[in-house]
C-alpha positions as CSV (number, residue, x, y, z in Angstrom):
1,M,105.4,81.7,-28.2
2,E,108.4,82.8,-26.0
3,R,109.6,80.6,-23.3
4,K,108.7,83.2,-20.6
5,S,105.2,83.5,-21.9
6,F,105.0,79.7,-22.0
7,I,106.1,79.4,-18.4
8,R,103.6,82.2,-17.3
9,M,100.9,80.3,-19.2
10,L,101.5,77.2,-17.3
11,K,101.4,78.9,-14.0
12,N,97.9,80.1,-14.8
13,I,95.2,78.6,-12.3
14,K,93.0,77.5,-15.3
15,I,95.8,75.6,-17.0
16,L,97.0,74.1,-13.7
17,L,93.4,72.9,-12.9
18,L,93.4,71.2,-16.5
19,L,96.9,69.6,-15.8
20,T,95.8,68.5,-12.4
21,A,92.5,67.0,-13.8
22,I,94.6,65.0,-16.6
23,I,96.9,63.6,-14.0
24,L,94.2,62.5,-11.5
25,S,92.3,61.0,-14.2
26,A,95.2,59.1,-15.4
27,V,95.9,57.8,-11.9
28,F,92.3,56.7,-11.5
29,L,92.3,54.9,-14.9
30,Y,95.5,53.1,-13.9
31,A,94.3,52.2,-10.4
32,K,90.7,51.4,-11.3
33,P,90.1,50.0,-14.7
34,L,86.8,51.1,-16.5
35,N,83.7,49.0,-16.1
36,F,82.1,48.3,-19.3
37,G,78.4,47.4,-19.9
38,S,76.9,44.2,-21.1
39,D,77.1,45.5,-24.7
40,F,80.8,45.0,-24.5
41,V,81.6,42.2,-21.9
42,G,78.4,40.2,-21.8
43,G,76.5,39.6,-18.6
44,V,74.0,37.7,-16.6
45,Y,70.2,37.4,-16.6
46,I,68.7,36.7,-13.2
47,E,65.2,35.4,-13.5
48,L,63.0,35.9,-10.5
49,E,59.8,34.2,-9.6
50,L,57.4,35.6,-7.1
51,E,55.7,33.4,-4.5
52,H,52.6,34.2,-6.2
53,S,51.1,36.5,-8.8
54,A,51.2,40.3,-8.2
55,N,47.6,41.6,-7.5
56,S,48.0,44.5,-10.0
57,T,50.4,46.2,-12.4
58,E,51.1,48.8,-9.9
59,E,52.4,46.1,-7.5
60,M,54.7,44.7,-10.1
61,Q,55.8,48.3,-10.8
62,A,56.5,48.8,-7.2
63,M,58.6,45.5,-7.0
64,K,60.6,46.8,-10.0
65,T,61.3,50.1,-8.4
66,I,62.2,48.8,-5.0
67,L,64.8,46.4,-6.5
68,E,66.3,49.0,-8.7
69,N,66.6,51.4,-5.6
70,R,68.1,48.7,-3.6
71,L,70.6,47.4,-6.2
72,N,71.8,50.8,-7.4
73,G,71.6,52.3,-3.8
74,M,74.2,49.6,-2.8
75,G,76.7,51.2,-5.1
76,L,76.6,48.2,-7.4
77,R,77.1,48.3,-11.1
78,D,74.2,49.7,-13.1
79,I,71.5,47.1,-13.2
80,Q,68.4,46.9,-15.2
81,V,65.1,45.4,-13.7
82,I,62.4,44.3,-16.2
83,T,59.0,43.1,-15.4
84,W,57.6,40.0,-17.2
85,G,53.9,39.1,-16.7
86,D,52.5,39.3,-13.3
87,Q,54.8,36.7,-11.6
88,F,58.2,37.2,-12.9
89,L,61.0,39.8,-13.2
90,V,64.3,39.8,-14.9
91,V,67.6,41.5,-13.5
92,K,70.0,42.3,-16.3
93,M,73.5,43.1,-15.3
94,A,77.1,43.3,-16.9
95,K,79.5,40.4,-16.3
96,A,80.5,40.2,-12.7
97,S,82.4,38.0,-10.3
98,P,80.6,35.2,-8.5
99,E,81.0,37.3,-5.2
100,Q,79.3,40.3,-6.8
101,I,76.5,38.2,-8.2
102,N,76.0,36.5,-4.7
103,E,75.9,39.9,-3.1
104,I,73.3,41.1,-5.7
105,E,71.2,37.9,-5.1
106,S,71.3,38.3,-1.4
107,I,69.9,41.9,-1.7
108,I,67.2,40.7,-4.1
109,M,66.1,37.9,-1.7
110,R,65.4,40.0,1.2
111,Q,61.8,41.1,1.5
112,A,63.1,43.7,4.1
113,K,60.1,43.7,6.5
114,Y,61.8,45.6,9.5
115,I,60.4,45.4,13.0
116,E,61.8,45.9,16.5
117,R,60.7,44.2,19.7
118,V,61.5,44.5,23.3
119,D,61.0,41.2,25.1
120,G,58.8,40.2,22.4
121,K,56.6,43.3,22.5
122,L,56.3,45.1,19.2
123,A,58.2,48.5,19.4
124,L,58.4,49.6,15.8
125,K,57.6,48.7,12.2
126,G,59.6,49.7,9.2
127,D,57.1,52.0,7.8
128,E,57.0,54.0,11.0
129,L,60.5,55.3,10.6
130,T,62.6,57.5,8.2
131,L,66.4,57.9,8.0
132,D,67.9,61.0,9.7
133,T,69.7,62.6,6.7
134,S,71.5,65.2,8.7
135,S,75.3,65.2,9.1
136,S,74.9,63.3,12.4
137,G,72.7,60.6,10.9
138,V,75.6,58.1,10.5
139,A,78.5,57.3,12.8
140,I,81.3,54.8,12.8
141,V,83.3,54.7,15.9
142,P,86.4,52.3,17.0
143,T,85.6,50.3,20.1
144,G,89.2,50.2,21.3
145,E,89.1,46.2,20.9
146,G,89.8,46.1,17.2
147,Y,86.1,46.4,16.3
148,H,84.1,49.3,15.0
149,R,80.6,50.3,16.1
150,W,78.3,51.5,13.5
151,Q,75.1,53.7,14.1
152,V,72.3,54.7,11.7
153,A,70.0,57.5,13.1
154,V,66.3,57.2,12.4
155,I,63.2,59.4,13.2
156,H,59.9,57.7,14.2
157,N,56.5,59.1,13.2
158,L,53.9,59.8,15.8
159,E,52.5,56.2,15.8
160,G,55.9,54.7,16.0
161,A,57.1,57.1,18.7
162,K,54.1,56.2,20.8
163,R,54.5,52.4,20.3
164,F,58.3,52.6,21.0
165,G,57.8,54.5,24.1
166,E,55.3,52.1,25.5
167,A,57.5,49.0,24.6
168,I,60.6,50.4,26.4
169,A,59.0,51.5,29.5
170,G,60.8,50.0,32.5
171,K,63.0,48.1,30.2
172,M,66.4,49.9,31.0
173,G,69.3,47.7,30.0
174,R,67.2,45.2,28.2
175,P,68.1,44.5,24.5
176,I,66.1,46.2,21.6
177,D,65.9,43.3,19.0
178,S,66.0,44.4,15.4
179,F,64.5,42.0,12.8
180,I,64.6,41.8,9.1
181,D,62.3,39.3,7.4
182,A,61.5,37.5,10.7
183,P,59.6,34.2,9.9
184,E,55.9,34.6,10.1
185,N,53.3,31.9,10.7
186,T,56.4,29.5,11.5
187,S,57.4,27.2,14.1
188,I,60.9,25.8,14.6
189,L,61.3,22.1,14.9
190,L,64.2,21.0,17.4
191,T,65.2,17.6,18.7
192,E,65.1,17.1,22.4
193,A,68.8,17.1,22.6
194,T,69.2,20.5,20.9
195,Y,66.3,21.9,22.8
196,K,68.1,21.0,26.1
197,R,71.4,22.4,24.6
198,L,69.9,25.7,23.8
199,H,68.0,25.9,27.1
200,S,71.1,25.5,29.1
201,M,73.2,28.2,27.1
202,T,73.2,31.6,28.5
203,S,75.8,33.3,26.2
204,F,75.6,33.6,22.5
205,K,78.5,35.7,21.0
206,T,78.3,36.6,17.4
207,L,81.1,36.8,14.8
208,E,81.3,40.6,15.7
209,D,81.8,39.6,19.5
210,W,78.4,41.0,20.7
211,D,76.3,38.7,22.9
212,I,72.6,38.5,21.9
213,A,71.7,37.0,25.4
214,F,71.0,39.4,28.3
215,H,74.1,39.2,30.7
216,G,73.5,35.5,31.2
217,F,69.8,35.7,32.0
218,D,68.3,34.8,28.6
219,N,68.8,31.3,27.2
220,G,68.6,30.3,23.6
221,I,65.0,29.1,24.0
222,Y,63.9,32.4,25.6
223,I,65.4,34.3,22.7
224,I,63.6,32.2,20.2
225,E,60.3,31.9,21.8
226,N,59.8,35.0,24.0
227,R,62.0,37.7,22.2
228,S,61.5,36.5,18.6
229,L,57.9,35.3,19.2
230,I,58.5,31.9,17.2
231,Q,56.9,28.8,18.6
232,I,59.1,25.8,19.1
233,T,58.1,22.3,18.2
234,Q,60.0,19.4,20.0
235,I,60.3,16.2,18.1
236,K,60.3,13.4,20.7
237,T,62.1,10.0,20.5
238,I,61.1,6.6,21.5
239,K,63.7,4.5,23.0
240,A,64.9,1.7,20.6
241,N,65.3,-1.9,21.7
242,N,69.0,-2.9,21.3
243,D,68.2,-6.6,20.3
244,E,69.7,-8.5,17.4
245,N,67.0,-7.2,15.0
246,N,67.5,-3.7,15.7
247,K,71.4,-3.4,15.4
248,S,71.2,-1.9,11.9
249,T,69.2,1.2,13.2
250,A,70.8,1.5,16.5
251,Q,72.5,4.8,15.5
252,E,69.3,6.3,14.1
253,E,66.7,8.3,16.0
254,N,63.3,6.6,16.6
255,F,60.8,9.6,16.4
256,D,57.4,9.7,18.0
257,F,55.4,10.5,14.9
258,D,52.1,10.1,16.8
259,D,53.1,12.9,19.2
260,L,54.5,14.9,16.2
261,E,51.1,14.6,14.4
262,A,49.3,15.8,17.4
263,Q,51.6,18.9,17.7
264,L,51.2,19.7,14.1
265,E,47.6,19.6,14.2
266,E,47.6,22.1,17.1
267,L,50.0,24.3,15.1
268,K,47.8,24.2,12.1
269,N,44.8,25.4,14.3
270,N,47.1,28.3,15.5
271,G,47.7,29.4,11.9
272,I,51.2,27.9,11.6
273,N,51.9,27.0,7.9
274,T,55.7,26.6,7.8
275,I,58.1,24.5,9.8
276,I,61.9,25.3,10.0
277,I,63.7,22.1,10.7
278,A,66.6,23.4,12.8
279,Q,69.1,20.6,12.6
280,N,72.1,20.6,14.9
281,K,75.3,19.0,13.8
282,D,74.6,15.8,16.0
283,D,70.9,15.6,15.0
284,N,69.8,12.9,12.6
285,I,66.4,14.3,11.4
286,T,65.6,12.0,8.6
287,I,63.9,12.7,5.2
288,Q,61.1,10.6,6.6
289,V,60.3,13.3,9.2
290,E,60.4,16.0,6.5
291,N,58.0,14.2,4.3
292,F,55.7,13.5,7.2
293,I,55.5,17.1,8.0
294,A,55.0,18.0,4.3
295,E,52.2,15.5,4.0
296,N,50.4,17.2,7.0
297,G,50.1,20.4,4.9
298,F,53.1,22.4,5.9
299,K,55.9,24.1,4.1
300,V,59.2,22.6,5.2
301,I,62.5,24.5,5.3
302,R,65.9,23.0,6.5
303,K,68.4,25.2,8.3
304,P,71.3,23.1,9.5
305,K,73.7,24.5,12.0
306,G,76.8,22.9,10.3
307,D,79.9,24.6,11.5
308,T,78.1,27.9,12.3
309,I,78.4,29.2,15.9
310,Y,75.2,29.1,17.9
311,A,74.5,32.9,17.9
312,E,74.7,33.1,14.1
313,W,72.5,30.2,13.8
314,I,69.9,31.7,16.1
315,K,70.2,34.9,14.0
316,E,69.6,32.9,10.7
317,L,66.5,31.1,12.4
318,T,64.9,34.2,13.7
319,G,65.8,37.0,11.3
320,L,67.5,38.8,14.2
321,Q,70.0,41.5,12.9
322,S,71.1,43.2,16.2
323,S,70.3,43.6,20.0
324,P,71.7,46.8,21.3
325,R,70.9,47.6,25.0
326,L,68.4,50.2,25.9
327,N,70.5,53.0,27.7
328,F,68.0,55.7,28.4
329,F,64.8,56.2,30.4
330,S,61.7,57.4,28.7
331,S,58.2,58.2,30.0
332,G,56.4,59.1,26.7
333,P,56.9,58.9,23.0
334,V,60.3,58.5,21.5
335,Y,60.9,60.3,18.1
336,N,64.5,59.6,17.6
337,A,66.5,56.5,17.9
338,V,69.8,54.7,16.6
339,I,70.0,51.3,14.9
340,E,73.5,50.1,15.6
341,G,75.8,47.1,15.4
342,I,79.5,46.1,15.6
343,S,81.8,45.0,12.6
344,P,85.4,43.8,12.7
345,T,86.7,46.4,10.2
346,K,85.7,49.9,9.3
347,A,85.1,48.8,5.8
348,D,82.6,46.2,6.9
349,A,81.1,48.7,9.3
350,E,80.6,51.1,6.1
351,K,79.0,48.2,4.2
352,K,76.5,47.5,7.1
353,V,75.6,51.3,7.2
354,I,74.9,51.3,3.5
355,A,73.0,48.0,3.6
356,T,70.9,49.2,6.6
357,Q,70.0,52.5,4.9
358,V,69.2,51.0,1.6
359,L,66.9,48.3,3.1
360,L,65.1,50.8,5.4
361,S,64.6,53.4,2.8
362,S,63.7,51.1,-0.3
363,G,60.6,49.7,1.5
364,N,59.2,46.2,1.7
365,L,58.6,44.0,-1.3
366,P,54.9,43.6,-1.7
367,V,55.4,40.0,-2.8
368,K,58.2,37.6,-1.6
369,I,60.6,36.3,-4.2
370,L,61.3,32.5,-4.3
371,P,64.9,31.3,-3.8
372,I,66.7,31.3,-7.1
373,C,67.2,27.7,-8.4
374,G,70.7,26.5,-8.6
375,T,72.1,28.9,-6.0
376,T,73.1,28.6,-2.3
377,F,69.7,30.3,-1.5
378,A,67.8,27.3,-2.9
379,E,69.6,24.8,-0.7
380,N,67.6,23.0,2.0
381,T,64.3,24.6,0.6
382,E,61.2,23.1,-0.7
383,Q,60.6,25.3,-3.5
384,C,62.5,27.4,-5.8
385,G,62.1,29.6,-8.8
386,G,63.8,31.4,-11.6
387,K,67.4,30.9,-12.6
388,E,70.7,32.5,-13.7
389,T,71.7,32.6,-17.3
390,T,74.9,34.3,-18.9
391,F,74.8,36.1,-22.3
392,D,77.4,37.0,-24.8
393,P,78.2,40.6,-25.7
394,T,76.4,42.1,-28.7
395,L,79.4,44.2,-29.6
396,G,82.6,42.9,-27.8
397,G,86.0,44.4,-27.0
398,K,86.9,44.6,-30.8
399,F,84.2,47.2,-31.2
400,L,85.8,49.4,-28.5
401,S,89.2,49.0,-30.3
402,I,87.7,50.0,-33.7
403,S,85.8,52.8,-32.1
404,A,88.9,54.2,-30.5
405,I,90.9,54.0,-33.9
406,I,87.9,55.8,-35.6
407,G,87.9,58.4,-32.8
408,I,91.6,59.2,-33.3
409,I,91.1,59.4,-37.0
410,A,88.2,61.8,-36.6
411,I,90.2,64.1,-34.3
412,I,93.1,64.2,-37.0
413,V,90.5,65.0,-39.8
414,V,88.9,67.8,-37.7
415,S,92.4,69.0,-37.0
416,I,93.3,69.1,-40.7
417,I,90.1,71.2,-41.5
418,I,90.8,73.5,-38.6
419,F,94.4,74.1,-40.0
420,I,93.1,74.8,-43.4
421,R,90.6,77.3,-41.8
422,Y,93.0,79.1,-39.7
423,R,96.5,78.3,-41.4
424,K,98.2,78.2,-38.0
425,M,99.7,75.0,-36.4
426,A,99.8,76.8,-33.1
427,L,96.1,76.9,-33.1
428,T,95.4,73.4,-34.4
429,I,97.5,71.5,-31.8
430,P,95.6,72.9,-28.7
431,V,92.4,71.9,-30.3
432,M,93.6,68.3,-30.7
433,L,95.2,68.2,-27.2
434,T,92.1,69.8,-25.5
435,C,89.8,67.0,-27.2
436,L,92.1,64.3,-26.0
437,S,92.3,65.7,-22.5
438,E,88.5,66.0,-22.3
439,I,88.1,62.3,-23.1
440,I,90.9,61.3,-20.6
441,I,89.0,63.4,-17.8
442,I,85.6,62.0,-18.7
443,L,87.0,58.5,-18.5
444,G,88.9,59.2,-15.3
445,F,85.7,60.5,-13.7
446,A,83.8,57.4,-14.9
447,S,86.7,55.4,-13.3
448,M,86.5,57.2,-10.1
449,I,82.7,56.8,-9.5
450,H,82.7,53.3,-10.9
451,W,80.3,54.3,-13.7
452,E,79.5,51.6,-16.2
453,L,80.1,52.4,-19.8
454,D,77.6,51.0,-22.1
455,L,76.9,51.8,-25.8
456,L,74.8,55.0,-24.9
457,A,77.3,56.3,-22.5
458,I,80.0,56.0,-25.3
459,A,77.5,57.9,-27.6
460,G,77.3,60.6,-24.8
461,I,81.1,60.9,-24.8
462,I,81.1,61.3,-28.6
463,I,78.4,64.1,-28.3
464,V,80.4,65.8,-25.7
465,V,83.7,65.7,-27.7
466,G,81.7,67.1,-30.8
467,T,80.2,69.9,-28.7
468,G,83.8,70.6,-27.3
469,V,85.2,71.1,-30.9
470,D,82.2,73.3,-31.9
471,N,82.8,75.5,-28.6
472,Q,86.5,75.7,-29.4
473,I,85.8,77.0,-32.9
474,V,83.5,79.6,-31.5
475,I,86.3,80.7,-29.1
476,L,88.8,80.8,-32.0
477,D,86.4,82.9,-34.2
478,E,85.5,85.3,-31.5
479,T,89.2,85.8,-30.6
480,L,90.4,86.2,-34.1
481,K,87.7,88.6,-35.4
482,R,89.0,91.2,-37.7
483,G,87.5,94.6,-38.7
484,K,86.2,97.5,-36.8
485,K,85.8,95.6,-33.5
486,K,89.6,95.0,-33.3
487,E,90.2,98.5,-32.5
488,V,87.9,98.8,-29.6
489,V,87.4,95.3,-28.2
490,S,90.0,93.5,-26.3
491,I,90.9,89.9,-26.6
492,V,89.4,89.3,-23.0
493,E,86.2,90.8,-24.1
494,R,85.9,88.6,-27.2
495,I,86.5,85.5,-25.1
496,K,83.8,86.6,-22.8
497,S,81.4,86.9,-25.8
498,A,82.4,83.4,-26.9
499,F,81.7,82.0,-23.4
500,F,78.2,83.5,-23.4
501,I,77.4,81.4,-26.5
502,I,79.1,78.3,-24.9
503,F,77.2,78.7,-21.6
504,V,74.0,79.2,-23.3
505,S,74.6,76.0,-25.4
506,A,75.9,74.0,-22.4
507,G,72.7,75.1,-20.3
508,T,70.4,74.0,-23.1
509,I,72.1,70.5,-23.2
510,I,71.9,70.0,-19.5
511,V,68.2,70.9,-19.3
512,V,67.5,68.4,-22.0
513,M,69.6,65.7,-20.5
514,L,68.0,66.3,-17.0
515,A,64.6,65.7,-18.5
516,L,65.9,62.3,-20.0
517,M,67.3,61.3,-16.5
518,G,63.7,61.7,-15.2
519,V,62.4,59.2,-17.9
520,E,61.7,55.7,-16.5
521,A,63.8,54.1,-19.3
522,G,67.0,53.3,-17.3
523,M,69.0,52.9,-20.6
524,L,68.7,56.6,-21.2
525,K,69.9,57.5,-17.7
526,G,73.6,56.5,-18.7
527,F,73.5,58.5,-21.8
528,A,72.1,61.5,-20.1
529,F,74.6,61.4,-17.2
530,T,77.6,60.9,-19.1
531,T,76.5,63.8,-21.5
532,I,75.8,66.1,-18.4
533,A,79.2,65.2,-16.8
534,G,81.1,65.7,-20.0
535,V,79.5,69.2,-20.7
536,L,80.3,70.4,-17.0
537,I,83.9,69.1,-17.3
538,G,84.1,71.1,-20.4
539,V,82.6,74.3,-19.2
540,I,84.5,74.2,-15.8
541,I,87.8,72.7,-16.8
542,T,88.8,72.3,-20.5
543,R,87.1,75.4,-22.3
544,P,88.6,78.1,-19.8
545,A,91.9,76.4,-20.2
546,F,91.6,76.3,-24.0
547,A,90.5,80.1,-24.0
548,K,93.5,81.0,-21.9
549,I,95.9,79.1,-24.3
550,V,94.5,80.9,-27.2
551,E,94.8,84.2,-25.4
552,Y,98.4,83.7,-24.8
553,I,99.1,82.6,-28.5
554,V,97.3,85.6,-29.9
555,K,99.0,88.0,-27.7
């Protein structure tokens, strides 16, 4: 090929597209290493135990589907959820960092029962809203103070719109409290000192610098009892005698167990079955108190304040997520609303938006999952279930190296056969380079979208490359036809004829793979997705470029 023809070929839009795709893929592969599945790097099994047995097979399947939607919707690595009997599920995932595992477990542990209240009055339930999927459904706006306000628009159904309109009537400026997994049938136990402390506080700023109190009018007790509708139980103390015999216990609280027993009996009569021991930093609520409550038939959960600020502690105790102010008047049903919050950075705001969308759209778990034993979620809890275990790769990194070597050998063997067939190195080299470029682009695409490459995904890449070689041979054969057609059919027309065959072949493969993606077996989805992506890359980028190269060579 002459130098001028070569330069003219490089300027062709199809060749430029191929070169651009290769360069971008190389950049992505350098910046974002590929994620490999558990077949190659090992992984983690997270065994989950339900609070009680599922009522039916359909309920277990609903648990599985909701968890899959949540985990994959968060943009996490491809994860399998497997049902095991009627009370256990197993989450299988590739090797991940402790932070990633903790993020996954935090998503799993949320039952995601969403409600909104205005001064304690129920305004909305999670099943009464849907996400607004329009372009204006999400917004992230800088506040001018270094923070970012995020908003997720929702649409209320008829029942929700009526209830919301009734709840906000005459409440202009009051907070709309959003709760996820708010405690049910639960009372919060406070010492007298902590009760007085919360009662005297009228400002509760969160880590995001928004105040969950109402302009200094709502104290901590009002937020818990009136806005969150969680009953508070005070554990009273009896003054100790500071005589010689009592010096050893002078620093301990002497609790009035008779009064506590009377309060517990009343709570039981009111349907309360769980007590959260909210222990402030200076409180000394002993194990004897916990045992006494448990002996009276209550489930006991400890939630110490530690070094947490008061606002975050109240949010943890009540399930409160945000408290935006009502900023509009309404005299009837309200069909559109916005869930919002404030985050310190744009990246954090984006994570909050995704988490909110996923939790609202995936649905409520029919059965609660017990805290996973041996994790931070099981601390200060009476009961835990399930466990984390790691497993080794079935194939390992050595398999990848061997596969790469075999792949290169296969390309060389195919190239030799093509050279024997056409007797021209100028036609053989483009076939080899196109195969390699196709692999680079597919891997670059996988890196860009954080796609996890398991054994079946690798099989999909092999199928795509094999199909690519077959299509390139079709292009060569159609272009180099001899005989009568040579006189009347141009090279362009022959290439068009070749592409008709290629498009039919690609369309057939995509239809079959789309059918596989609809199958419940999650393992086949990776194979199908990789194959579809590879076929589209070939049809849109590599095949047209190869055809143009062949056209220039033949001319």
